[in-house]
Steps between C-alpha positions, in 0.01 A plus 500: 500500500526611860674825587807432707681744721838579357756579769761612246280783366293648785245773440611841627310823542665817368389824667554847353756724669293805399277440803185435298451143624489366143629143467602246239518123557772302327725199556872486560767236488638448852824349375604795284348783711508408869466863621202725459420606146477864384345556157421826319138480386213732411282635781172623346408701809794738455518439122873426492753222541622451857689233693291214632647308795423145602308470824459183698 
């Protein structure tokens, strides 16, 4: 089965707002979340949960 590119769920990179440069990669649904995503996730470099913002 060949991997196909799905335009409905593009991959996005989430960068930590703590300034550590730590990133997560995830997918998002363009139809339900057209703006940039902000998720609260764990940043192991500062050892706490911080906001991660989508970067393009």
